[in-house]
C-alpha distance (Angstrom), angle and dihedral (degrees) to the residues before:
residue distance angle dihedral
M1 . . .
D2 3.80 . .
S3 3.77 119.7 .
V4 3.78 135.9 -179.2
R5 3.79 134.6 -138.5
F6 3.80 120.1 -165.2
S7 3.78 128.7 -158.1
I8 3.77 119.0 -160.2
E9 3.79 116.6 -160.2
Q10 3.80 126.7 -173.1
D11 3.78 135.3 171.5
V12 3.80 115.1 -100.2
K13 3.81 86.9 -112.0
N14 3.82 85.3 72.2
S15 3.79 93.9 49.9
A16 3.81 93.4 126.1
Y17 3.81 89.9 56.7
I18 3.81 95.7 47.3
H19 3.81 92.4 46.2
H20 3.80 91.1 49.7
L21 3.81 90.5 48.0
I22 3.81 91.5 49.7
I23 3.80 91.9 52.9
I24 3.81 91.3 51.0
L25 3.81 94.2 46.2
H26 3.81 91.6 45.3
E27 3.81 92.1 51.9
L28 3.83 89.4 49.4
G29 3.82 90.3 50.9
Y30 3.81 97.9 -113.8
C31 3.82 96.9 120.7
F32 3.78 136.3 25.1
N33 3.78 102.2 -150.3
V34 3.81 124.1 67.5
I35 3.81 92.5 -167.6
P36 3.81 116.0 78.7
K37 3.78 120.6 -136.3
L38 3.81 115.7 -110.4
I39 3.80 111.3 -130.2
I40 3.81 121.1 -167.5
K41 3.80 115.2 -159.1
S42 3.79 125.9 -170.8
E43 3.77 123.4 -165.0
S44 3.78 138.0 166.0
S45 3.76 117.5 -101.7
V46 3.80 125.7 -134.7
D47 3.81 93.4 -109.6
K48 3.80 103.9 45.9
R49 3.81 93.4 -178.0
L50 3.80 94.6 64.5
Y51 3.80 101.3 30.6
P52 3.80 111.7 14.3
I53 3.81 96.5 178.5
I54 3.78 130.0 18.8
T55 3.79 115.9 -154.2
R56 3.79 120.6 -157.9
D57 3.79 125.3 -170.8
N58 3.80 116.2 -151.2
Y59 3.76 137.1 174.2
R60 3.80 115.8 -133.1
L61 3.78 126.9 -159.3
T62 3.80 120.1 -170.3
I63 3.78 120.0 -168.1
Y64 3.80 129.4 -154.9
S65 3.80 120.7 -84.5
F66 3.79 112.5 -96.1
A67 3.78 132.8 -179.6
S68 3.81 88.6 -156.7
L69 3.82 90.6 66.2
F70 3.80 94.6 56.3
W71 3.82 90.8 101.7
I72 3.82 89.4 64.9
Y73 3.79 90.6 52.9
N74 3.80 90.8 49.4
S75 3.80 90.1 52.2
F76 3.81 91.0 62.3
Y77 3.80 104.2 29.6
K78 3.79 125.9 45.1
C-alpha cells in the first residue's frame, strides 16, 4: 500500500508558526518530536562579488508516513 510522508520547512523568522504547528500535529498523532530540526542551507547569490554565499536557517518538521494522506499527495503531483 502506498503511503506519504510530508516535510514542512519554514524560515526561522516563522519559528512561532512552526512551533505552533508542531504542537498541533503532535497532539493529533502525526509526528513524534515536538522539537523541529534546524536546517542550515548555503547557496550562491546572483552577485558573487558582494555576497558570495547566502546562508538560510530553516526549521523542518517531518511527519509520520500515512496511507490516509495519499489524497493530498495526489492533489499536487500527477
